[in-house]
mmCIF file of the N, C-alpha and C atoms, coordinates in Angstrom:
data_MODEL
# 
_entry.id   MODEL 
# 
loop_
_atom_site.group_PDB 
_atom_site.id 
_atom_site.type_symbol 
_atom_site.label_atom_id 
_atom_site.label_alt_id 
_atom_site.label_comp_id 
_atom_site.label_asym_id 
_atom_site.label_entity_id 
_atom_site.label_seq_id 
_atom_site.pdbx_PDB_ins_code 
_atom_site.Cartn_x 
_atom_site.Cartn_y 
_atom_site.Cartn_z 
_atom_site.occupancy 
_atom_site.B_iso_or_equiv 
_atom_site.pdbx_formal_charge 
_atom_site.auth_seq_id 
_atom_site.auth_comp_id 
_atom_site.auth_asym_id 
_atom_site.auth_atom_id 
_atom_site.pdbx_PDB_model_num 
ATOM 1   N N  . MET A 1 1  ? 3.086   28.452  -2.120 1.00 0.00 ? 1  MET A N  1 
ATOM 2   C CA . MET A 1 1  ? 4.440   27.463  -2.342 1.00 0.00 ? 1  MET A CA 1 
ATOM 3   C C  . MET A 1 1  ? 5.052   26.961  -1.465 1.00 0.00 ? 1  MET A C  1 
ATOM 4   N N  . THR A 1 2  ? 5.098   27.306  0.329  1.00 0.00 ? 2  THR A N  1 
ATOM 5   C CA . THR A 1 2  ? 5.894   26.688  0.848  1.00 0.00 ? 2  THR A CA 1 
ATOM 6   C C  . THR A 1 2  ? 5.283   25.972  1.516  1.00 0.00 ? 2  THR A C  1 
ATOM 7   N N  . ASN A 1 3  ? 3.608   26.413  1.645  1.00 0.00 ? 3  ASN A N  1 
ATOM 8   C CA . ASN A 1 3  ? 2.713   26.042  2.542  1.00 0.00 ? 3  ASN A CA 1 
ATOM 9   C C  . ASN A 1 3  ? 2.265   25.022  1.742  1.00 0.00 ? 3  ASN A C  1 
ATOM 10  N N  . ASN A 1 4  ? 1.919   24.839  0.321  1.00 0.00 ? 4  ASN A N  1 
ATOM 11  C CA . ASN A 1 4  ? 1.744   23.252  -0.030 1.00 0.00 ? 4  ASN A CA 1 
ATOM 12  C C  . ASN A 1 4  ? 2.840   22.569  -0.083 1.00 0.00 ? 4  ASN A C  1 
ATOM 13  N N  . LYS A 1 5  ? 3.716   23.155  -0.169 1.00 0.00 ? 5  LYS A N  1 
ATOM 14  C CA . LYS A 1 5  ? 4.879   21.559  -0.529 1.00 0.00 ? 5  LYS A CA 1 
ATOM 15  C C  . LYS A 1 5  ? 4.734   20.944  1.190  1.00 0.00 ? 5  LYS A C  1 
ATOM 16  N N  . LYS A 1 6  ? 4.435   22.115  1.675  1.00 0.00 ? 6  LYS A N  1 
ATOM 17  C CA . LYS A 1 6  ? 5.069   21.364  3.411  1.00 0.00 ? 6  LYS A CA 1 
ATOM 18  C C  . LYS A 1 6  ? 3.234   20.124  3.355  1.00 0.00 ? 6  LYS A C  1 
ATOM 19  N N  . SER A 1 7  ? 2.658   20.418  2.844  1.00 0.00 ? 7  SER A N  1 
ATOM 20  C CA . SER A 1 7  ? 0.911   19.572  2.927  1.00 0.00 ? 7  SER A CA 1 
ATOM 21  C C  . SER A 1 7  ? 1.590   18.312  2.253  1.00 0.00 ? 7  SER A C  1 
ATOM 22  N N  . THR A 1 8  ? 2.183   18.292  1.364  1.00 0.00 ? 8  THR A N  1 
ATOM 23  C CA . THR A 1 8  ? 2.580   17.204  -0.158 1.00 0.00 ? 8  THR A CA 1 
ATOM 24  C C  . THR A 1 8  ? 3.327   16.285  1.008  1.00 0.00 ? 8  THR A C  1 
ATOM 25  N N  . ASP A 1 9  ? 4.195   16.908  1.724  1.00 0.00 ? 9  ASP A N  1 
ATOM 26  C CA . ASP A 1 9  ? 4.811   16.207  2.683  1.00 0.00 ? 9  ASP A CA 1 
ATOM 27  C C  . ASP A 1 9  ? 4.205   15.530  3.712  1.00 0.00 ? 9  ASP A C  1 
ATOM 28  N N  . TYR A 1 10 ? 3.417   16.064  4.155  1.00 0.00 ? 10 TYR A N  1 
ATOM 29  C CA . TYR A 1 10 ? 2.617   15.915  5.312  1.00 0.00 ? 10 TYR A CA 1 
ATOM 30  C C  . TYR A 1 10 ? 1.735   14.624  4.758  1.00 0.00 ? 10 TYR A C  1 
ATOM 31  N N  . LEU A 1 11 ? 1.359   14.903  3.444  1.00 0.00 ? 11 LEU A N  1 
ATOM 32  C CA . LEU A 1 11 ? 0.042   13.211  3.254  1.00 0.00 ? 11 LEU A CA 1 
ATOM 33  C C  . LEU A 1 11 ? 1.249   12.663  2.672  1.00 0.00 ? 11 LEU A C  1 
ATOM 34  N N  . GLU A 1 12 ? 2.109   12.417  1.635  1.00 0.00 ? 12 GLU A N  1 
ATOM 35  C CA . GLU A 1 12 ? 3.072   11.472  2.228  1.00 0.00 ? 12 GLU A CA 1 
ATOM 36  C C  . GLU A 1 12 ? 3.887   10.958  3.093  1.00 0.00 ? 12 GLU A C  1 
ATOM 37  N N  . TYR A 1 13 ? 4.005   11.098  4.226  1.00 0.00 ? 13 TYR A N  1 
ATOM 38  C CA . TYR A 1 13 ? 4.307   10.714  5.489  1.00 0.00 ? 13 TYR A CA 1 
ATOM 39  C C  . TYR A 1 13 ? 2.693   9.671   5.887  1.00 0.00 ? 13 TYR A C  1 
ATOM 40  N N  . VAL A 1 14 ? 1.863   10.608  5.449  1.00 0.00 ? 14 VAL A N  1 
ATOM 41  C CA . VAL A 1 14 ? 0.841   10.065  6.242  1.00 0.00 ? 14 VAL A CA 1 
ATOM 42  C C  . VAL A 1 14 ? 0.350   8.508   5.827  1.00 0.00 ? 14 VAL A C  1 
ATOM 43  N N  . SER A 1 15 ? 0.311   8.872   4.196  1.00 0.00 ? 15 SER A N  1 
ATOM 44  C CA . SER A 1 15 ? 0.164   7.526   3.625  1.00 0.00 ? 15 SER A CA 1 
ATOM 45  C C  . SER A 1 15 ? 1.587   6.313   3.565  1.00 0.00 ? 15 SER A C  1 
ATOM 46  N N  . LEU A 1 16 ? 2.598   6.796   3.603  1.00 0.00 ? 16 LEU A N  1 
ATOM 47  C CA . LEU A 1 16 ? 3.258   5.388   4.606  1.00 0.00 ? 16 LEU A CA 1 
ATOM 48  C C  . LEU A 1 16 ? 3.117   4.520   5.211  1.00 0.00 ? 16 LEU A C  1 
ATOM 49  N N  . GLY A 1 17 ? 2.909   5.503   6.234  1.00 0.00 ? 17 GLY A N  1 
ATOM 50  C CA . GLY A 1 17 ? 2.008   5.382   7.536  1.00 0.00 ? 17 GLY A CA 1 
ATOM 51  C C  . GLY A 1 17 ? 1.287   4.254   7.318  1.00 0.00 ? 17 GLY A C  1 
ATOM 52  N N  . GLY A 1 18 ? 0.049   4.411   6.800  1.00 0.00 ? 18 GLY A N  1 
ATOM 53  C CA . GLY A 1 18 ? -0.818  3.436   6.535  1.00 0.00 ? 18 GLY A CA 1 
ATOM 54  C C  . GLY A 1 18 ? -0.366  3.026   5.386  1.00 0.00 ? 18 GLY A C  1 
ATOM 55  N N  . GLU A 1 19 ? 0.057   2.541   4.727  1.00 0.00 ? 19 GLU A N  1 
ATOM 56  C CA . GLU A 1 19 ? 0.692   1.649   3.705  1.00 0.00 ? 19 GLU A CA 1 
ATOM 57  C C  . GLU A 1 19 ? 1.689   0.039   5.365  1.00 0.00 ? 19 GLU A C  1 
ATOM 58  N N  . ILE A 1 20 ? 2.488   1.023   5.718  1.00 0.00 ? 20 ILE A N  1 
ATOM 59  C CA . ILE A 1 20 ? 2.736   0.502   6.603  1.00 0.00 ? 20 ILE A CA 1 
ATOM 60  C C  . ILE A 1 20 ? 1.305   -0.722  7.695  1.00 0.00 ? 20 ILE A C  1 
ATOM 61  N N  . ALA A 1 21 ? 1.223   0.644   8.156  1.00 0.00 ? 21 ALA A N  1 
ATOM 62  C CA . ALA A 1 21 ? -0.219  -0.626  9.159  1.00 0.00 ? 21 ALA A CA 1 
ATOM 63  C C  . ALA A 1 21 ? -0.741  -1.454  8.367  1.00 0.00 ? 21 ALA A C  1 
ATOM 64  N N  . ALA A 1 22 ? -1.297  -1.631  7.062  1.00 0.00 ? 22 ALA A N  1 
ATOM 65  C CA . ALA A 1 22 ? -1.706  -2.390  6.508  1.00 0.00 ? 22 ALA A CA 1 
ATOM 66  C C  . ALA A 1 22 ? -0.876  -3.516  6.004  1.00 0.00 ? 22 ALA A C  1 
ATOM 67  N N  . ALA A 1 23 ? 0.393   -3.029  5.518  1.00 0.00 ? 23 ALA A N  1 
ATOM 68  C CA . ALA A 1 23 ? 1.030   -3.997  5.190  1.00 0.00 ? 23 ALA A CA 1 
ATOM 69  C C  . ALA A 1 23 ? 1.681   -5.456  5.848  1.00 0.00 ? 23 ALA A C  1 
ATOM 70  N N  . LEU A 1 24 ? 1.464   -4.776  7.917  1.00 0.00 ? 24 LEU A N  1 
ATOM 71  C CA . LEU A 1 24 ? 1.448   -5.455  8.375  1.00 0.00 ? 24 LEU A CA 1 
ATOM 72  C C  . LEU A 1 24 ? 0.610   -5.945  9.198  1.00 0.00 ? 24 LEU A C  1 
ATOM 73  N N  . LEU A 1 25 ? -0.616  -5.228  9.688  1.00 0.00 ? 25 LEU A N  1 
ATOM 74  C CA . LEU A 1 25 ? -1.752  -5.629  10.004 1.00 0.00 ? 25 LEU A CA 1 
ATOM 75  C C  . LEU A 1 25 ? -3.194  -6.812  9.012  1.00 0.00 ? 25 LEU A C  1 
ATOM 76  N N  . VAL A 1 26 ? -3.428  -6.716  7.927  1.00 0.00 ? 26 VAL A N  1 
ATOM 77  C CA . VAL A 1 26 ? -3.502  -7.368  7.095  1.00 0.00 ? 26 VAL A CA 1 
ATOM 78  C C  . VAL A 1 26 ? -3.392  -9.153  7.263  1.00 0.00 ? 26 VAL A C  1 
ATOM 79  N N  . PRO A 1 27 ? -1.871  -9.253  6.875  1.00 0.00 ? 27 PRO A N  1 
ATOM 80  C CA . PRO A 1 27 ? -2.230  -10.444 7.259  1.00 0.00 ? 27 PRO A CA 1 
ATOM 81  C C  . PRO A 1 27 ? -2.220  -11.297 8.689  1.00 0.00 ? 27 PRO A C  1 
ATOM 82  N N  . ILE A 1 28 ? -1.699  -10.292 9.370  1.00 0.00 ? 28 ILE A N  1 
ATOM 83  C CA . ILE A 1 28 ? -1.838  -11.031 11.062 1.00 0.00 ? 28 ILE A CA 1 
ATOM 84  C C  . ILE A 1 28 ? -3.361  -11.175 11.057 1.00 0.00 ? 28 ILE A C  1 
ATOM 85  N N  . LEU A 1 29 ? -4.416  -10.086 10.390 1.00 0.00 ? 29 LEU A N  1 
ATOM 86  C CA . LEU A 1 29 ? -5.594  -10.196 10.930 1.00 0.00 ? 29 LEU A CA 1 
ATOM 87  C C  . LEU A 1 29 ? -6.025  -11.842 10.208 1.00 0.00 ? 29 LEU A C  1 
ATOM 88  N N  . LEU A 1 30 ? -5.293  -11.720 9.172  1.00 0.00 ? 30 LEU A N  1 
ATOM 89  C CA . LEU A 1 30 ? -6.381  -12.789 8.114  1.00 0.00 ? 30 LEU A CA 1 
ATOM 90  C C  . LEU A 1 30 ? -5.814  -14.102 8.716  1.00 0.00 ? 30 LEU A C  1 
ATOM 91  N N  . GLY A 1 31 ? -4.566  -14.915 9.141  1.00 0.00 ? 31 GLY A N  1 
ATOM 92  C CA . GLY A 1 31 ? -4.181  -15.267 10.208 1.00 0.00 ? 31 GLY A CA 1 
ATOM 93  C C  . GLY A 1 31 ? -5.020  -15.898 11.084 1.00 0.00 ? 31 GLY A C  1 
ATOM 94  N N  . TYR A 1 32 ? -5.466  -14.330 11.976 1.00 0.00 ? 32 TYR A N  1 
ATOM 95  C CA . TYR A 1 32 ? -6.235  -14.652 13.309 1.00 0.00 ? 32 TYR A CA 1 
ATOM 96  C C  . TYR A 1 32 ? -7.622  -15.635 12.571 1.00 0.00 ? 32 TYR A C  1 
ATOM 97  N N  . TRP A 1 33 ? -7.595  -14.877 12.037 1.00 0.00 ? 33 TRP A N  1 
ATOM 98  C CA . TRP A 1 33 ? -9.172  -15.663 11.476 1.00 0.00 ? 33 TRP A CA 1 
ATOM 99  C C  . TRP A 1 33 ? -9.308  -16.932 10.676 1.00 0.00 ? 33 TRP A C  1 
ATOM 100 N N  . LEU A 1 34 ? -8.349  -17.006 10.002 1.00 0.00 ? 34 LEU A N  1 
ATOM 101 C CA . LEU A 1 34 ? -8.401  -18.602 9.268  1.00 0.00 ? 34 LEU A CA 1 
ATOM 102 C C  . LEU A 1 34 ? -7.670  -19.524 10.696 1.00 0.00 ? 34 LEU A C  1 
ATOM 103 N N  . ASP A 1 35 ? -6.863  -18.900 11.800 1.00 0.00 ? 35 ASP A N  1 
ATOM 104 C CA . ASP A 1 35 ? -6.850  -20.162 12.850 1.00 0.00 ? 35 ASP A CA 1 
ATOM 105 C C  . ASP A 1 35 ? -8.376  -20.441 13.294 1.00 0.00 ? 35 ASP A C  1 
ATOM 106 N N  . SER A 1 36 ? -9.378  -18.934 13.518 1.00 0.00 ? 36 SER A N  1 
ATOM 107 C CA . SER A 1 36 ? -10.391 -19.234 14.243 1.00 0.00 ? 36 SER A CA 1 
ATOM 108 C C  . SER A 1 36 ? -11.515 -20.623 13.431 1.00 0.00 ? 36 SER A C  1 
ATOM 109 N N  . TYR A 1 37 ? -10.957 -20.223 12.331 1.00 0.00 ? 37 TYR A N  1 
ATOM 110 C CA . TYR A 1 37 ? -11.913 -21.062 11.056 1.00 0.00 ? 37 TYR A CA 1 
ATOM 111 C C  . TYR A 1 37 ? -11.810 -22.122 10.979 1.00 0.00 ? 37 TYR A C  1 
ATOM 112 N N  . PHE A 1 38 ? -10.442 -22.834 10.823 1.00 0.00 ? 38 PHE A N  1 
ATOM 113 C CA . PHE A 1 38 ? -9.701  -23.886 10.774 1.00 0.00 ? 38 PHE A CA 1 
ATOM 114 C C  . PHE A 1 38 ? -9.589  -24.525 12.176 1.00 0.00 ? 38 PHE A C  1 
ATOM 115 N N  . ASP A 1 39 ? -9.298  -23.940 13.445 1.00 0.00 ? 39 ASP A N  1 
ATOM 116 C CA . ASP A 1 39 ? -8.765  -24.685 14.566 1.00 0.00 ? 39 ASP A CA 1 
ATOM 117 C C  . ASP A 1 39 ? -7.632  -24.957 13.887 1.00 0.00 ? 39 ASP A C  1 
ATOM 118 N N  . THR A 1 40 ? -6.985  -24.360 14.219 1.00 0.00 ? 40 THR A N  1 
ATOM 119 C CA . THR A 1 40 ? -4.881  -24.218 13.829 1.00 0.00 ? 40 THR A CA 1 
ATOM 120 C C  . THR A 1 40 ? -4.430  -23.429 14.238 1.00 0.00 ? 40 THR A C  1 
ATOM 121 N N  . SER A 1 41 ? -4.865  -23.092 16.035 1.00 0.00 ? 41 SER A N  1 
ATOM 122 C CA . SER A 1 41 ? -3.825  -21.947 17.041 1.00 0.00 ? 41 SER A CA 1 
ATOM 123 C C  . SER A 1 41 ? -2.888  -22.250 16.703 1.00 0.00 ? 41 SER A C  1 
ATOM 124 N N  . PRO A 1 42 ? -1.885  -21.595 16.748 1.00 0.00 ? 42 PRO A N  1 
ATOM 125 C CA . PRO A 1 42 ? -1.250  -20.353 16.504 1.00 0.00 ? 42 PRO A CA 1 
ATOM 126 C C  . PRO A 1 42 ? -0.703  -20.203 15.421 1.00 0.00 ? 42 PRO A C  1 
ATOM 127 N N  . TRP A 1 43 ? -0.654  -21.624 14.426 1.00 0.00 ? 43 TRP A N  1 
ATOM 128 C CA . TRP A 1 43 ? 0.289   -21.468 13.518 1.00 0.00 ? 43 TRP A CA 1 
ATOM 129 C C  . TRP A 1 43 ? 0.167   -19.672 11.939 1.00 0.00 ? 43 TRP A C  1 
ATOM 130 N N  . LEU A 1 44 ? -1.604  -20.523 11.430 1.00 0.00 ? 44 LEU A N  1 
ATOM 131 C CA . LEU A 1 44 ? -1.316  -19.637 11.055 1.00 0.00 ? 44 LEU A CA 1 
ATOM 132 C C  . LEU A 1 44 ? -1.048  -18.051 10.662 1.00 0.00 ? 44 LEU A C  1 
ATOM 133 N N  . LEU A 1 45 ? -0.960  -17.422 12.401 1.00 0.00 ? 45 LEU A N  1 
ATOM 134 C CA . LEU A 1 45 ? -1.320  -16.389 12.738 1.00 0.00 ? 45 LEU A CA 1 
ATOM 135 C C  . LEU A 1 45 ? 0.083   -15.849 12.767 1.00 0.00 ? 45 LEU A C  1 
ATOM 136 N N  . LEU A 1 46 ? 0.675   -17.387 13.318 1.00 0.00 ? 46 LEU A N  1 
ATOM 137 C CA . LEU A 1 46 ? 2.778   -16.840 13.081 1.00 0.00 ? 46 LEU A CA 1 
ATOM 138 C C  . LEU A 1 46 ? 2.770   -17.032 11.749 1.00 0.00 ? 46 LEU A C  1 
ATOM 139 N N  . VAL A 1 47 ? 2.459   -17.010 10.353 1.00 0.00 ? 47 VAL A N  1 
ATOM 140 C CA . VAL A 1 47 ? 2.819   -17.267 9.184  1.00 0.00 ? 47 VAL A CA 1 
ATOM 141 C C  . VAL A 1 47 ? 2.287   -15.976 8.805  1.00 0.00 ? 47 VAL A C  1 
ATOM 142 N N  . GLY A 1 48 ? 1.037   -15.522 9.909  1.00 0.00 ? 48 GLY A N  1 
ATOM 143 C CA . GLY A 1 48 ? 0.378   -13.933 8.886  1.00 0.00 ? 48 GLY A CA 1 
ATOM 144 C C  . GLY A 1 48 ? 1.550   -12.824 9.816  1.00 0.00 ? 48 GLY A C  1 
ATOM 145 N N  . CYS A 1 49 ? 2.336   -13.313 10.623 1.00 0.00 ? 49 CYS A N  1 
ATOM 146 C CA . CYS A 1 49 ? 2.771   -12.111 10.772 1.00 0.00 ? 49 CYS A CA 1 
ATOM 147 C C  . CYS A 1 49 ? 4.256   -12.262 10.047 1.00 0.00 ? 49 CYS A C  1 
ATOM 148 N N  . LEU A 1 50 ? 4.447   -13.154 9.800  1.00 0.00 ? 50 LEU A N  1 
ATOM 149 C CA . LEU A 1 50 ? 5.990   -13.231 9.158  1.00 0.00 ? 50 LEU A CA 1 
ATOM 150 C C  . LEU A 1 50 ? 5.723   -12.650 8.115  1.00 0.00 ? 50 LEU A C  1 
ATOM 151 N N  . ILE A 1 51 ? 4.540   -12.622 7.030  1.00 0.00 ? 51 ILE A N  1 
ATOM 152 C CA . ILE A 1 51 ? 4.305   -12.025 5.834  1.00 0.00 ? 51 ILE A CA 1 
ATOM 153 C C  . ILE A 1 51 ? 3.946   -10.312 6.002  1.00 0.00 ? 51 ILE A C  1 
ATOM 154 N N  . GLY A 1 52 ? 3.802   -10.565 7.326  1.00 0.00 ? 52 GLY A N  1 
ATOM 155 C CA . GLY A 1 52 ? 3.550   -9.468  7.112  1.00 0.00 ? 52 GLY A CA 1 
ATOM 156 C C  . GLY A 1 52 ? 5.397   -8.378  7.814  1.00 0.00 ? 52 GLY A C  1 
ATOM 157 N N  . ILE A 1 53 ? 5.718   -8.966  8.194  1.00 0.00 ? 53 ILE A N  1 
ATOM 158 C CA . ILE A 1 53 ? 7.267   -8.577  8.701  1.00 0.00 ? 53 ILE A CA 1 
ATOM 159 C C  . ILE A 1 53 ? 8.166   -8.356  7.264  1.00 0.00 ? 53 ILE A C  1 
ATOM 160 N N  . VAL A 1 54 ? 7.827   -9.198  6.575  1.00 0.00 ? 54 VAL A N  1 
ATOM 161 C CA . VAL A 1 54 ? 8.248   -9.425  4.963  1.00 0.00 ? 54 VAL A CA 1 
ATOM 162 C C  . VAL A 1 54 ? 7.886   -8.317  3.835  1.00 0.00 ? 54 VAL A C  1 
ATOM 163 N N  . ASN A 1 55 ? 6.529   -7.729  3.853  1.00 0.00 ? 55 ASN A N  1 
ATOM 164 C CA . ASN A 1 55 ? 5.636   -6.331  3.619  1.00 0.00 ? 55 ASN A CA 1 
ATOM 165 C C  . ASN A 1 55 ? 6.409   -5.428  4.155  1.00 0.00 ? 55 ASN A C  1 
ATOM 166 N N  . ILE A 1 56 ? 6.566   -5.084  5.098  1.00 0.00 ? 56 ILE A N  1 
ATOM 167 C CA . ILE A 1 56 ? 7.706   -4.089  5.963  1.00 0.00 ? 56 ILE A CA 1 
ATOM 168 C C  . ILE A 1 56 ? 8.879   -4.002  4.913  1.00 0.00 ? 56 ILE A C  1 
ATOM 169 N N  . PHE A 1 57 ? 9.655   -5.117  5.279  1.00 0.00 ? 57 PHE A N  1 
ATOM 170 C CA . PHE A 1 57 ? 10.935  -5.277  4.729  1.00 0.00 ? 57 PHE A CA 1 
ATOM 171 C C  . PHE A 1 57 ? 10.334  -4.752  3.124  1.00 0.00 ? 57 PHE A C  1 
ATOM 172 N N  . ILE A 1 58 ? 9.693   -5.455  2.135  1.00 0.00 ? 58 ILE A N  1 
ATOM 173 C CA . ILE A 1 58 ? 9.634   -4.657  0.413  1.00 0.00 ? 58 ILE A CA 1 
ATOM 174 C C  . ILE A 1 58 ? 9.442   -3.336  0.376  1.00 0.00 ? 58 ILE A C  1 
ATOM 175 N N  . LEU A 1 59 ? 8.448   -2.593  1.359  1.00 0.00 ? 59 LEU A N  1 
ATOM 176 C CA . LEU A 1 59 ? 8.275   -1.743  1.599  1.00 0.00 ? 59 LEU A CA 1 
ATOM 177 C C  . LEU A 1 59 ? 9.231   -0.048  1.849  1.00 0.00 ? 59 LEU A C  1 
ATOM 178 N N  . ILE A 1 60 ? 10.316  -0.675  3.151  1.00 0.00 ? 60 ILE A N  1 
ATOM 179 C CA . ILE A 1 60 ? 11.312  0.217   3.162  1.00 0.00 ? 60 ILE A CA 1 
ATOM 180 C C  . ILE A 1 60 ? 12.400  -0.035  2.058  1.00 0.00 ? 60 ILE A C  1 
ATOM 181 N N  . PHE A 1 61 ? 12.647  -1.501  1.537  1.00 0.00 ? 61 PHE A N  1 
ATOM 182 C CA . PHE A 1 61 ? 13.207  -1.300  -0.018 1.00 0.00 ? 61 PHE A CA 1 
ATOM 183 C C  . PHE A 1 61 ? 13.073  -0.312  -1.552 1.00 0.00 ? 61 PHE A C  1 
ATOM 184 N N  . LYS A 1 62 ? 11.304  -0.624  -1.534 1.00 0.00 ? 62 LYS A N  1 
ATOM 185 C CA . LYS A 1 62 ? 11.297  0.901   -2.373 1.00 0.00 ? 62 LYS A CA 1 
ATOM 186 C C  . LYS A 1 62 ? 10.708  1.855   -2.144 1.00 0.00 ? 62 LYS A C  1 
ATOM 187 N N  . LEU A 1 63 ? 10.744  2.010   -0.124 1.00 0.00 ? 63 LEU A N  1 
ATOM 188 C CA . LEU A 1 63 ? 11.032  3.253   -0.328 1.00 0.00 ? 63 LEU A CA 1 
ATOM 189 C C  . LEU A 1 63 ? 12.393  4.118   -0.317 1.00 0.00 ? 63 LEU A C  1 
ATOM 190 N N  . ASN A 1 64 ? 13.381  3.325   -0.095 1.00 0.00 ? 64 ASN A N  1 
ATOM 191 C CA . ASN A 1 64 ? 14.544  3.595   -0.272 1.00 0.00 ? 64 ASN A CA 1 
ATOM 192 C C  . ASN A 1 64 ? 15.375  3.822   -1.636 1.00 0.00 ? 64 ASN A C  1 
ATOM 193 N N  . ASP A 1 65 ? 15.088  3.080   -3.301 1.00 0.00 ? 65 ASP A N  1 
ATOM 194 C CA . ASP A 1 65 ? 14.882  3.617   -4.019 1.00 0.00 ? 65 ASP A CA 1 
ATOM 195 C C  . ASP A 1 65 ? 13.808  4.550   -4.376 1.00 0.00 ? 65 ASP A C  1 
ATOM 196 N N  . ARG A 1 66 ? 12.564  5.521   -3.968 1.00 0.00 ? 66 ARG A N  1 
ATOM 197 C CA . ARG A 1 66 ? 12.212  6.175   -4.269 1.00 0.00 ? 66 ARG A CA 1 
ATOM 198 C C  . ARG A 1 66 ? 13.492  7.416   -4.065 1.00 0.00 ? 66 ARG A C  1 
ATOM 199 N N  . LEU A 1 67 ? 13.307  7.059   -2.052 1.00 0.00 ? 67 LEU A N  1 
ATOM 200 C CA . LEU A 1 67 ? 14.258  8.557   -1.941 1.00 0.00 ? 67 LEU A CA 1 
ATOM 201 C C  . LEU A 1 67 ? 15.147  8.458   -2.685 1.00 0.00 ? 67 LEU A C  1 
ATOM 202 N N  . SER A 1 68 ? 16.080  7.519   -2.957 1.00 0.00 ? 68 SER A N  1 
ATOM 203 C CA . SER A 1 68 ? 17.413  7.482   -3.502 1.00 0.00 ? 68 SER A CA 1 
ATOM 204 C C  . SER A 1 68 ? 17.669  8.182   -5.196 1.00 0.00 ? 68 SER A C  1 
ATOM 205 N N  . SER A 1 69 ? 16.201  7.866   -5.685 1.00 0.00 ? 69 SER A N  1 
ATOM 206 C CA . SER A 1 69 ? 16.267  8.370   -7.039 1.00 0.00 ? 69 SER A CA 1 
ATOM 207 C C  . SER A 1 69 ? 16.159  10.119  -6.403 1.00 0.00 ? 69 SER A C  1 
ATOM 208 N N  . LYS A 1 70 ? 15.381  10.635  -5.839 1.00 0.00 ? 70 LYS A N  1 
ATOM 209 C CA . LYS A 1 70 ? 14.718  12.378  -5.958 1.00 0.00 ? 70 LYS A CA 1 
ATOM 210 C C  . LYS A 1 70 ? 16.756  12.996  -5.859 1.00 0.00 ? 70 LYS A C  1 
# 
């Protein structure tokens, strides 16, 4: 039973890391691609960075709510 609990905790932390990475990388890469497409460098990349940072703050607040409810 204890081993199953540890593996569940491990998977929860791995999925949280994946969520954080995706929340930051997807808007940045999208902004980079749009900059190269529209030739507006670096403005859309900066917008993507800001959106990624806002996404991470939203994830932190959701994680705080999830942990405080346990």
